[in-house]
FIKOLZA-1660 file (N, C-alpha, C; in steps of 0.1 Angstrom, whole numbers, plus 5000, padded with zeros to 4 digits):
% residues 225
   i   px   py   pz ch aa at
   1 4893 4961 4711  A  M  N
   1 4907 4961 4719  A  M CA
   1 4902 4950 4730  A  M  C
   2 4912 4939 4734  A  A  N
   2 4910 4929 4740  A  A CA
   2 4906 4934 4756  A  A  C
   3 4901 4926 4763  A  V  N
   3 4897 4929 4774  A  V CA
   3 4909 4932 4785  A  V  C
   4 4921 4925 4783  A  S  N
   4 4930 4925 4791  A  S CA
   4 4937 4939 4787  A  S  C
   5 4938 4945 4777  A  N  N
   5 4942 4955 4773  A  N CA
   5 4930 4968 4781  A  N  C
   6 4920 4964 4779  A  V  N
   6 4910 4975 4786  A  V CA
   6 4913 4976 4802  A  V  C
   7 4917 4965 4805  A  L  N
   7 4919 4965 4822  A  L CA
   7 4931 4972 4821  A  L  C
   8 4942 4969 4816  A  K  N
   8 4955 4974 4818  A  K CA
   8 4952 4989 4817  A  K  C
   9 4945 4995 4805  A  L  N
   9 4944 5010 4806  A  L CA
   9 4936 5015 4814  A  L  C
  10 4927 5010 4821  A  S  N
  10 4919 5018 4834  A  S CA
  10 4928 5018 4843  A  S  C
  11 4937 5006 4848  A  L  N
  11 4945 5008 4860  A  L CA
  11 4956 5018 4857  A  L  C
  12 4961 5019 4844  A  L  N
  12 4974 5030 4840  A  L CA
  12 4963 5044 4846  A  L  C
  13 4953 5045 4841  A  V  N
  13 4946 5058 4842  A  V CA
  13 4946 5060 4859  A  V  C
  14 4945 5048 4870  A  S  N
  14 4941 5052 4881  A  S CA
  14 4956 5056 4886  A  S  C
  15 4967 5047 4879  A  L  N
  15 4982 5051 4885  A  L CA
  15 4985 5066 4880  A  L  C
  16 4982 5070 4870  A  L  N
  16 4985 5081 4863  A  L CA
  16 4980 5093 4870  A  L  C
  17 4967 5091 4876  A  S  N
  17 4959 5101 4884  A  S CA
  17 4965 5106 4894  A  S  C
  18 4976 5099 4899  A  G  N
  18 4982 5104 4913  A  G CA
  18 4990 5116 4907  A  G  C
  19 4992 5118 4894  A  L  N
  19 5001 5131 4893  A  L CA
  19 4991 5144 4891  A  L  C
  20 4976 5141 4895  A  W  N
  20 4968 5154 4895  A  W CA
  20 4972 5162 4905  A  W  C
  21 4968 5174 4905  A  P  N
  21 4972 5185 4915  A  P CA
  21 4967 5180 4928  A  P  C
  22 4975 5183 4940  A  A  N
  22 4968 5180 4954  A  A CA
  22 4958 5188 4957  A  A  C
  23 4952 5200 4953  A  E  N
  23 4942 5208 4957  A  E CA
  23 4932 5197 4954  A  E  C
  24 4932 5188 4945  A  K  N
  24 4917 5179 4940  A  K CA
  24 4916 5168 4952  A  K  C
  25 4926 5168 4962  A  T  N
  25 4922 5157 4972  A  T CA
  25 4912 5161 4982  A  T  C
  26 4905 5153 4987  A  Q  N
  26 4894 5154 4998  A  Q CA
  26 4899 5148 5007  A  Q  C
  27 4902 5151 5022  A  H  N
  27 4907 5143 5030  A  H CA
  27 4897 5139 5040  A  H  C
  28 4899 5125 5042  A  N  N
  28 4886 5121 5055  A  N CA
  28 4890 5126 5067  A  N  C
  29 4879 5130 5074  A  K  N
  29 4882 5138 5087  A  K CA
  29 4884 5127 5101  A  K  C
  30 4880 5113 5095  A  S  N
  30 4882 5105 5107  A  S CA
  30 4886 5093 5101  A  S  C
  31 4889 5082 5111  A  L  N
  31 4892 5067 5108  A  L CA
  31 4880 5059 5105  A  L  C
  32 4881 5048 5102  A  G  N
  32 4870 5037 5104  A  G CA
  32 4863 5037 5090  A  G  C
  33 4867 5044 5079  A  I  N
  33 4860 5043 5067  A  I CA
  33 4865 5031 5060  A  I  C
  34 4853 5022 5057  A  F  N
  34 4859 5009 5051  A  F CA
  34 4858 5013 5035  A  F  C
  35 4871 5009 5030  A  P  N
  35 4873 5012 5014  A  P CA
  35 4863 5005 5008  A  P  C
  36 4855 5013 4998  A  P  N
  36 4844 5008 4990  A  P CA
  36 4849 4995 4981  A  P  C
  37 4860 4995 4978  A  T  N
  37 4867 4984 4966  A  T CA
  37 4864 4970 4975  A  T  C
  38 4865 4971 4990  A  C  N
  38 4869 4958 4994  A  C CA
  38 4854 4950 4997  A  C  C
  39 4842 4958 4992  A  N  N
  39 4827 4953 4991  A  N CA
  39 4829 4945 4978  A  N  C
  40 4838 4945 4968  A  R  N
  40 4837 4942 4956  A  R CA
  40 4849 4930 4949  A  R  C
  41 4861 4934 4958  A  I  N
  41 4871 4924 4957  A  I CA
  41 4878 4923 4969  A  I  C
  42 4886 4911 4971  A  E  N
  42 4891 4906 4982  A  E CA
  42 4900 4914 4987  A  E  C
  43 4901 4916 5001  A  C  N
  43 4911 4923 5008  A  C CA
  43 4915 4918 5018  A  C  C
  44 4927 4918 5024  A  P  N
  44 4935 4910 5036  A  P CA
  44 4924 4916 5049  A  P  C
  45 4922 4905 5057  A  S  N
  45 4914 4909 5068  A  S CA
  45 4922 4912 5080  A  S  C
  46 4916 4920 5090  A  F  N
  46 4924 4925 5099  A  F CA
  46 4915 4929 5114  A  F  C
  47 4919 4928 5126  A  E  N
  47 4911 4933 5138  A  E CA
  47 4916 4946 5140  A  E  C
  48 4907 4955 5143  A  V  N
  48 4911 4968 5149  A  V CA
  48 4913 4966 5163  A  V  C
  49 4927 4970 5168  A  V  N
  49 4929 4968 5181  A  V CA
  49 4928 4984 5189  A  V  C
  50 4930 4995 5181  A  D  N
  50 4928 5008 5190  A  D CA
  50 4925 5017 5180  A  D  C
  51 4917 5028 5181  A  V  N
  51 4916 5041 5174  A  V CA
  51 4919 5051 5184  A  V  C
  52 4926 5061 5181  A  G  N
  52 4932 5073 5184  A  G CA
  52 4929 5083 5178  A  G  C
  53 4935 5095 5180  A  N  N
  53 4932 5107 5175  A  N CA
  53 4942 5108 5160  A  N  C
  54 4937 5105 5151  A  G  N
  54 4944 5103 5137  A  G CA
  54 4952 5094 5136  A  G  C
  55 4948 5082 5141  A  Y  N
  55 4955 5070 5137  A  Y CA
  55 4947 5060 5144  A  Y  C
  56 4950 5046 5136  A  E  N
  56 4939 5034 5140  A  E CA
  56 4953 5022 5139  A  E  C
  57 4952 5015 5150  A  I  N
  57 4962 5001 5151  A  I CA
  57 4953 4992 5148  A  I  C
  58 4962 4984 5137  A  R  N
  58 4955 4970 5132  A  R CA
  58 4961 4957 5134  A  R  C
  59 4958 4947 5136  A  R  N
  59 4964 4934 5138  A  R CA
  59 4961 4924 5124  A  R  C
  60 4971 4922 5115  A  Y  N
  60 4971 4916 5103  A  Y CA
  60 4974 4899 5106  A  Y  C
  61 4965 4891 5102  A  N  N
  61 4968 4878 5105  A  N CA
  61 4982 4875 5090  A  N  C
  62 4988 4864 5094  A  S  N
  62 4996 4859 5085  A  S CA
  62 4992 4859 5070  A  S  C
  63 4999 4867 5061  A  T  N
  63 4995 4866 5045  A  T CA
  63 5007 4866 5036  A  T  C
  64 5006 4863 5024  A  M  N
  64 5014 4861 5012  A  M CA
  64 5011 4871 5005  A  M  C
  65 5024 4879 5001  A  W  N
  65 5023 4891 4992  A  W CA
  65 5031 4887 4978  A  W  C
  66 5028 4894 4966  A  A  N
  66 5036 4888 4955  A  A CA
  66 5045 4906 4955  A  A  C
  67 5057 4907 4952  A  S  N
  67 5064 4919 4955  A  S CA
  67 5074 4920 4943  A  S  C
  68 5075 4932 4939  A  T  N
  68 5086 4936 4929  A  T CA
  68 5100 4935 4936  A  T  C
  69 5111 4935 4928  A  S  N
  69 5121 4941 4933  A  S CA
  69 5120 4954 4938  A  S  C
  70 5132 4961 4947  A  A  N
  70 5134 4972 4949  A  A CA
  70 5135 4983 4936  A  A  C
  71 5127 4992 4936  A  I  N
  71 5127 5003 4926  A  I CA
  71 5132 5017 4929  A  I  C
  72 5143 5020 4924  A  Q  N
  72 5149 5032 4929  A  Q CA
  72 5142 5043 4920  A  Q  C
  73 5136 5056 4926  A  D  N
  73 5132 5066 4918  A  D CA
  73 5128 5079 4927  A  D  C
  74 5126 5087 4922  A  I  N
  74 5123 5102 4928  A  I CA
  74 5108 5104 4934  A  I  C
  75 5101 5096 4927  A  S  N
  75 5084 5097 4926  A  S CA
  75 5077 5083 4929  A  S  C
  76 5070 5086 4941  A  L  N
  76 5063 5072 4947  A  L CA
  76 5054 5068 4934  A  L  C
  77 5047 5080 4927  A  V  N
  77 5037 5076 4918  A  V CA
  77 5045 5072 4906  A  V  C
  78 5054 5073 4900  A  D  N
  78 5062 5067 4891  A  D CA
  78 5066 5053 4894  A  D  C
  79 5074 5052 4904  A  A  N
  79 5075 5037 4910  A  A CA
  79 5065 5028 4912  A  A  C
  80 5054 5034 4919  A  T  N
  80 5042 5025 4919  A  T CA
  80 5036 5021 4905  A  T  C
  81 5035 5028 4893  A  R  N
  81 5032 5026 4881  A  R CA
  81 5039 5016 4875  A  R  C
  82 5054 5017 4874  A  T  N
  82 5063 5009 4871  A  T CA
  82 5061 4993 4878  A  T  C
  83 5057 4994 4890  A  G  N
  83 5057 4981 4898  A  G CA
  83 5043 4975 4895  A  G  C
  84 5033 4984 4894  A  F  N
  84 5022 4976 4892  A  F CA
  84 5019 4971 4879  A  F  C
  85 5028 4975 4869  A  L  N
  85 5025 4971 4857  A  L CA
  85 5032 4956 4855  A  L  C
  86 5043 4951 4864  A  Q  N
  86 5048 4940 4868  A  Q CA
  86 5037 4931 4873  A  Q  C
  87 5032 4935 4885  A  L  N
  87 5023 4927 4889  A  L CA
  87 5008 4926 4886  A  L  C
  88 5005 4933 4874  A  F  N
  88 4994 4933 4866  A  F CA
  88 4998 4921 4855  A  F  C
  89 5008 4921 4849  A  D  N
  89 5012 4909 4843  A  D CA
  89 5012 4895 4847  A  D  C
  90 5017 4896 4860  A  Y  N
  90 5016 4885 4868  A  Y CA
  90 5002 4880 4872  A  Y  C
  91 4993 4890 4874  A  I  N
  91 4981 4882 4875  A  I CA
  91 4974 4879 4864  A  I  C
  92 4977 4885 4854  A  Q  N
  92 4971 4881 4839  A  Q CA
  92 4978 4869 4833  A  Q  C
  93 4986 4862 4842  A  G  N
  93 4992 4846 4837  A  G CA
  93 5006 4846 4835  A  G  C
  94 5011 4858 4836  A  K  N
  94 5027 4860 4835  A  K CA
  94 5034 4855 4846  A  K  C
  95 5032 4842 4849  A  N  N
  95 5038 4835 4860  A  N CA
  95 5042 4820 4857  A  N  C
  96 5050 4813 4865  A  Y  N
  96 5056 4802 4862  A  Y CA
  96 5044 4788 4861  A  Y  C
  97 5032 4793 4868  A  Y  N
  97 5023 4786 4867  A  Y CA
  97 5012 4786 4854  A  Y  C
  98 5014 4799 4849  A  K  N
  98 5006 4807 4839  A  K CA
  98 4991 4804 4844  A  K  C
  99 4990 4810 4857  A  E  N
  99 4977 4810 4862  A  E CA
  99 4972 4826 4863  A  E  C
 100 4959 4826 4861  A  K  N
 100 4953 4837 4861  A  K CA
 100 4949 4841 4877  A  K  C
 101 4951 4850 4881  A  I  N
 101 4949 4855 4898  A  I CA
 101 4937 4867 4899  A  I  C
 102 4929 4865 4905  A  E  N
 102 4919 4875 4908  A  E CA
 102 4926 4889 4913  A  E  C
 103 4922 4900 4910  A  M  N
 103 4927 4911 4913  A  M CA
 103 4920 4914 4928  A  M  C
 104 4931 4921 4939  A  T  N
 104 4926 4921 4952  A  T CA
 104 4929 4937 4953  A  T  C
 105 4928 4940 4969  A  A  N
 105 4931 4957 4971  A  A CA
 105 4936 4953 4987  A  A  C
 106 4945 4964 4991  A  P  N
 106 4951 4975 4983  A  P CA
 106 4964 4967 4974  A  P  C
 107 4969 4976 4966  A  V  N
 107 4982 4976 4961  A  V CA
 107 4989 4985 4971  A  V  C
 108 4998 4979 4978  A  I  N
 108 5010 4987 4984  A  I CA
 108 5021 4992 4980  A  I  C
 109 5025 5002 4983  A  T  N
 109 5041 5006 4980  A  T CA
 109 5046 5010 4992  A  T  C
 110 5059 5001 4996  A  E  N
 110 5067 5004 5007  A  E CA
 110 5077 5012 5003  A  E  C
 111 5078 5024 5011  A  V  N
 111 5087 5037 5009  A  V CA
 111 5098 5037 5020  A  V  C
 112 5111 5034 5012  A  S  N
 112 5124 5035 5021  A  S CA
 112 5128 5053 5017  A  S  C
 113 5126 5059 5024  A  P  N
 113 5127 5075 5020  A  P CA
 113 5142 5077 5018  A  P  C
 114 5148 5088 5009  A  S  N
 114 5162 5090 5007  A  S CA
 114 5164 5099 5016  A  S  C
 115 5177 5105 5020  A  D  N
 115 5182 5112 5031  A  D CA
 115 5179 5129 5025  A  D  C
 116 5180 5129 5012  A  G  N
 116 5180 5142 5006  A  G CA
 116 5168 5145 4998  A  G  C
 117 5164 5159 4995  A  P  N
 117 5152 5161 4986  A  P CA
 117 5152 5157 4972  A  P  C
 118 5163 5155 4964  A  F  N
 118 5165 5151 4952  A  F CA
 118 5175 5137 4950  A  F  C
 119 5173 5130 4958  A  C  N
 119 5179 5118 4960  A  C CA
 119 5166 5107 4956  A  C  C
 120 5173 5096 4949  A  E  N
 120 5161 5086 4946  A  E CA
 120 5158 5077 4960  A  E  C
 121 5145 5073 4963  A  S  N
 121 5143 5067 4972  A  S CA
 121 5140 5053 4968  A  S  C
 122 5137 5042 4978  A  S  N
 122 5137 5031 4973  A  S CA
 122 5123 5024 4975  A  S  C
 123 5114 5018 4965  A  F  N
 123 5102 5016 4963  A  F CA
 123 5099 5001 4962  A  F  C
 124 5090 4995 4971  A  L  N
 124 5087 4980 4970  A  L CA
 124 5072 4979 4968  A  L  C
 125 5069 4976 4956  A  V  N
 125 5053 4976 4953  A  V CA
 125 5048 4960 4953  A  V  C
 126 5038 4957 4961  A  S  N
 126 5031 4946 4964  A  S CA
 126 5016 4942 4962  A  S  C
 127 5015 4931 4958  A  F  N
 127 5001 4927 4956  A  F CA
 127 4996 4915 4967  A  F  C
 128 4983 4919 4974  A  Y  N
 128 4979 4907 4983  A  Y CA
 128 4975 4896 4974  A  Y  C
 129 4981 4883 4977  A  V  N
 129 4977 4870 4972  A  V CA
 129 4964 4865 4977  A  V  C
 130 4953 4866 4967  A  P  N
 130 4939 4861 4973  A  P CA
 130 4940 4848 4981  A  P  C
 131 4929 4843 4987  A  K  N
 131 4931 4833 5000  A  K CA
 131 4932 4821 4991  A  K  C
 132 4924 4819 4979  A  K  N
 132 4927 4806 4971  A  K CA
 132 4942 4803 4968  A  K  C
 133 4951 4813 4967  A  N  N
 133 4962 4810 4962  A  N CA
 133 4973 4812 4974  A  N  C
 134 4968 4816 4986  A  Q  N
 134 4978 4818 4997  A  Q CA
 134 4987 4807 4999  A  Q  C
 135 4982 4794 4998  A  A  N
 135 4989 4780 5000  A  A CA
 135 5001 4779 4992  A  A  C
 136 4997 4784 4979  A  N  N
 136 5008 4778 4968  A  N CA
 136 5009 4790 4959  A  N  C
 137 5012 4805 4962  A  P  N
 137 5013 4814 4952  A  P CA
 137 5022 4811 4941  A  P  C
 138 5018 4816 4929  A  A  N
 138 5027 4812 4919  A  A CA
 138 5040 4822 4918  A  A  C
 139 5052 4814 4915  A  P  N
 139 5062 4823 4916  A  P CA
 139 5062 4826 4901  A  P  C
 140 5071 4837 4899  A  A  N
 140 5074 4846 4886  A  A CA
 140 5087 4852 4885  A  A  C
 141 5090 4855 4873  A  K  N
 141 5106 4860 4874  A  K CA
 141 5104 4875 4876  A  K  C
 142 5113 4878 4884  A  G  N
 142 5114 4894 4888  A  G CA
 142 5106 4897 4898  A  G  C
 143 5099 4887 4902  A  L  N
 143 5089 4888 4915  A  L CA
 143 5093 4881 4927  A  L  C
 144 5090 4884 4938  A  Q  N
 144 5093 4877 4951  A  Q CA
 144 5080 4875 4960  A  Q  C
 145 5079 4863 4963  A  I  N
 145 5066 4861 4972  A  I CA
 145 5071 4861 4985  A  I  C
 146 5065 4870 4993  A  Q  N
 146 5066 4876 5007  A  Q CA
 146 5058 4868 5018  A  Q  C
 147 5062 4864 5027  A  K  N
 147 5051 4857 5038  A  K CA
 147 5052 4867 5049  A  K  C
 148 5041 4874 5052  A  W  N
 148 5041 4880 5063  A  W CA
 148 5037 4871 5074  A  W  C
 149 5044 4875 5086  A  K  N
 149 5037 4869 5099  A  K CA
 149 5028 4880 5104  A  K  C
 150 5021 4871 5114  A  P  N
 150 5012 4883 5120  A  P CA
 150 5017 4897 5124  A  P  C
 151 5012 4906 5120  A  T  N
 151 5020 4918 5122  A  T CA
 151 5008 4932 5125  A  T  C
 152 5013 4940 5132  A  Y  N
 152 5008 4953 5136  A  Y CA
 152 5008 4964 5126  A  Y  C
 153 5000 4971 5123  A  V  N
 153 5001 4984 5116  A  V CA
 153 4995 4997 5121  A  V  C
 154 4999 5007 5122  A  A  N
 154 4993 5018 5126  A  A CA
 154 4989 5026 5113  A  A  C
 155 4979 5031 5111  A  V  N
 155 4971 5036 5101  A  V CA
 155 4967 5048 5099  A  V  C
 156 4967 5055 5090  A  R  N
 156 4963 5070 5090  A  R CA
 156 4954 5070 5073  A  R  C
 157 4943 5072 5074  A  Q  N
 157 4935 5075 5063  A  Q CA
 157 4935 5089 5056  A  Q  C
 158 4936 5089 5044  A  F  N
 158 4932 5101 5035  A  F CA
 158 4926 5098 5022  A  F  C
 159 4920 5107 5017  A  G  N
 159 4911 5107 5004  A  G CA
 159 4918 5112 4991  A  G  C
 160 4911 5113 4981  A  G  N
 160 4917 5118 4966  A  G CA
 160 4927 5111 4960  A  G  C
 161 4933 5112 4952  A  F  N
 161 4941 5107 4946  A  F CA
 161 4956 5107 4949  A  F  C
 162 4965 5098 4951  A  V  N
 162 4977 5099 4958  A  V CA
 162 4984 5108 4949  A  V  C
 163 4994 5116 4956  A  S  N
 163 5002 5124 4947  A  S CA
 163 5016 5124 4955  A  S  C
 164 5026 5130 4945  A  D  N
 164 5040 5129 4954  A  D CA
 164 5040 5139 4963  A  D  C
 165 5031 5150 4960  A  Y  N
 165 5033 5165 4968  A  Y CA
 165 5029 5162 4982  A  Y  C
 166 5022 5153 4986  A  E  N
 166 5016 5154 4998  A  E CA
 166 5016 5142 5007  A  E  C
 167 5024 5131 5000  A  I  N
 167 5026 5119 5008  A  I CA
 167 5033 5117 5021  A  I  C
 168 5045 5128 5018  A  G  N
 168 5052 5129 5028  A  G CA
 168 5047 5133 5041  A  G  C
 169 5038 5145 5039  A  E  N
 169 5031 5149 5048  A  E CA
 169 5023 5140 5055  A  E  C
 170 5015 5134 5048  A  E  N
 170 5006 5123 5054  A  E CA
 170 5015 5113 5064  A  E  C
 171 5025 5108 5058  A  A  N
 171 5033 5098 5066  A  A CA
 171 5040 5106 5079  A  A  C
 172 5043 5118 5078  A  A  N
 172 5048 5126 5089  A  A CA
 172 5037 5129 5101  A  A  C
 173 5025 5134 5095  A  A  N
 173 5013 5131 5104  A  A CA
 173 5009 5121 5113  A  A  C
 174 5012 5110 5106  A  L  N
 174 5010 5096 5112  A  L CA
 174 5018 5094 5122  A  L  C
 175 5032 5096 5118  A  Q  N
 175 5041 5096 5129  A  Q CA
 175 5041 5106 5142  A  Q  C
 176 5033 5117 5138  A  A  N
 176 5033 5126 5149  A  A CA
 176 5022 5123 5159  A  A  C
 177 5012 5114 5150  A  S  N
 177 5000 5113 5161  A  S CA
 177 5001 5101 5169  A  S  C
 178 5013 5093 5166  A  I  N
 178 5015 5082 5174  A  I CA
 178 5024 5086 5186  A  I  C
 179 5031 5096 5185  A  V  N
 179 5041 5100 5195  A  V CA
 179 5033 5101 5208  A  V  C
 180 5039 5098 5220  A  G  N
 180 5032 5097 5234  A  G CA
 180 5021 5086 5236  A  G  C
 181 5019 5078 5226  A  T  N
 181 5009 5070 5231  A  T CA
 181 5016 5055 5236  A  T  C
 182 5006 5049 5238  A  V  N
 182 5011 5033 5244  A  V CA
 182 5019 5025 5230  A  V  C
 183 5018 5030 5219  A  W  N
 183 5022 5022 5207  A  W CA
 183 5036 5031 5203  A  W  C
 184 5038 5038 5208  A  S  N
 184 5052 5047 5203  A  S CA
 184 5066 5039 5205  A  S  C
 185 5067 5033 5216  A  D  N
 185 5079 5022 5219  A  D CA
 185 5078 5011 5212  A  D  C
 186 5068 5006 5207  A  A  N
 186 5069 4995 5198  A  A CA
 186 5074 4999 5185  A  A  C
 187 5067 5010 5180  A  I  N
 187 5069 5013 5168  A  I CA
 187 5085 5018 5164  A  I  C
 188 5088 5026 5176  A  E  N
 188 5103 5032 5176  A  E CA
 188 5113 5020 5179  A  E  C
 189 5108 5008 5185  A  K  N
 189 5117 4995 5186  A  K CA
 189 5117 4989 5172  A  K  C
 190 5109 4989 5163  A  S  N
 190 5109 4984 5150  A  S CA
 190 5115 4990 5140  A  S  C
 191 5117 5003 5142  A  H  N
 191 5119 5013 5131  A  H CA
 191 5133 5020 5133  A  H  C
 192 5134 5021 5149  A  G  N
 192 5148 5027 5153  A  G CA
 192 5148 5042 5152  A  G  C
 193 5156 5047 5161  A  K  N
 193 5155 5063 5160  A  K CA
 193 5163 5069 5154  A  K  C
 194 5174 5064 5149  A  D  N
 194 5183 5072 5138  A  D CA
 194 5181 5069 5126  A  D  C
 195 5173 5064 5117  A  R  N
 195 5172 5064 5105  A  R CA
 195 5157 5067 5102  A  R  C
 196 5157 5070 5090  A  T  N
 196 5143 5072 5081  A  T CA
 196 5134 5063 5082  A  T  C
 197 5121 5067 5086  A  T  N
 197 5112 5057 5087  A  T CA
 197 5107 5050 5078  A  T  C
 198 5107 5037 5075  A  V  N
 198 5101 5031 5063  A  V CA
 198 5085 5032 5066  A  V  C
 199 5080 5036 5053  A  Y  N
 199 5063 5035 5055  A  Y CA
 199 5058 5031 5044  A  Y  C
 200 5045 5027 5044  A  T  N
 200 5038 5019 5033  A  T CA
 200 5026 5025 5030  A  T  C
 201 5023 5030 5016  A  V  N
 201 5011 5037 5011  A  V CA
 201 5003 5025 5005  A  V  C
 202 4991 5024 5009  A  A  N
 202 4979 5014 5005  A  A CA
 202 4970 5023 4997  A  A  C
 203 4966 5018 4984  A  Q  N
 203 4956 5025 4975  A  Q CA
 203 4946 5013 4973  A  Q  C
 204 4933 5017 4972  A  Y  N
 204 4921 5008 4973  A  Y CA
 204 4915 5010 4960  A  Y  C
 205 4911 5022 4957  A  N  N
 205 4900 5027 4947  A  N CA
 205 4904 5025 4931  A  N  C
 206 4892 5021 4923  A  S  N
 206 4893 5022 4910  A  S CA
 206 4894 5038 4905  A  S  C
 207 4901 5037 4891  A  P  N
 207 4902 5051 4886  A  P CA
 207 4889 5060 4884  A  P  C
 208 4876 5051 4885  A  F  N
 208 4862 5058 4880  A  F CA
 208 4856 5062 4892  A  F  C
 209 4864 5060 4907  A  E  N
 209 4854 5067 4918  A  E CA
 209 4863 5079 4920  A  E  C
 210 4854 5088 4920  A  F  N
 210 4859 5104 4923  A  F CA
 210 4857 5108 4938  A  F  C
 211 4845 5102 4945  A  D  N
 211 4841 5108 4957  A  D CA
 211 4847 5094 4967  A  D  C
 212 4846 5100 4979  A  N  N
 212 4849 5088 4990  A  N CA
 212 4861 5079 4987  A  N  C
 213 4873 5084 4980  A  R  N
 213 4883 5077 4977  A  R CA
 213 4890 5074 4992  A  R  C
 214 4895 5061 4993  A  V  N
 214 4903 5059 5005  A  V CA
 214 4915 5054 5003  A  V  C
 215 4927 5063 5008  A  N  N
 215 4939 5057 5009  A  N CA
 215 4945 5055 5023  A  N  C
 216 4957 5050 5025  A  E  N
 216 4959 5047 5038  A  E CA
 216 4978 5048 5039  A  E  C
 217 4984 5053 5048  A  I  N
 217 4996 5052 5052  A  I CA
 217 4996 5044 5064  A  I  C
 218 5007 5033 5061  A  W  N
 218 5009 5022 5071  A  W CA
 218 5024 5023 5077  A  W  C
 219 5022 5022 5090  A  L  N
 219 5037 5019 5099  A  L CA
 219 5035 5006 5103  A  L  C
 220 5042 4996 5096  A  R  N
 220 5042 4982 5104  A  R CA
 220 5053 4979 5116  A  R  C
 221 5048 4974 5125  A  F  N
 221 5058 4971 5137  A  F CA
 221 5053 4957 5141  A  F  C
 222 5064 4953 5150  A  D  N
 222 5063 4939 5158  A  D CA
 222 5058 4943 5172  A  D  C
 223 5049 4934 5179  A  L  N
 223 5045 4935 5194  A  L CA
 223 5048 4924 5200  A  L  C
 224 5055 4921 5207  A  E  N
 224 5056 4910 5216  A  E CA
 224 5044 4905 5220  A  E  C
 225 5038 4893 5221  A  E  N
 225 5025 4886 5225  A  E CA
 225 5029 4875 5234  A  E  C
% end
């Protein structure tokens, strides 16, 4: 079997593992756990601005991301799998530069939740462009290159394999932990009071790491400086 096919298979296993039962999840009791994957592959750098009860505030510098078009689905796991396959082809050279690109972490999925329990949500799956490619990211059909300006992110960490069953609960827990803090006004201003909050799921680990898995919920927001 070709190396690229082996890699694709292993990454598919990772995404499929999100379908495992929620009871297999082991939650981290505190923040500040450095994702082990970032010791081996490149991750975007950030500054920790504040750590509170169940949340962390980070500031990320301006970065470039390769993103899918919006994917409509009822399942975050399924949508992430669909989007990641597009991004995997992209880094394997299916881009206009025919350039192979190093794998990075995390793979993130932005979630625009639906208004009802059986309605499709909108998902945007993105790959952090490595530093060596940031100045001139390869364009590709069906993908968009997004430039993030310096941004603030409220973060909640959790362990195990990401599943549809619990992801909404983790997002709600992060939002609840921010209420009444000095950050709540900035987050509310960015996301608005009267609509469902958009959040992001960040996945770091390889499918072969069963212990000390680190996933994150992100709430991105602007802060006037």
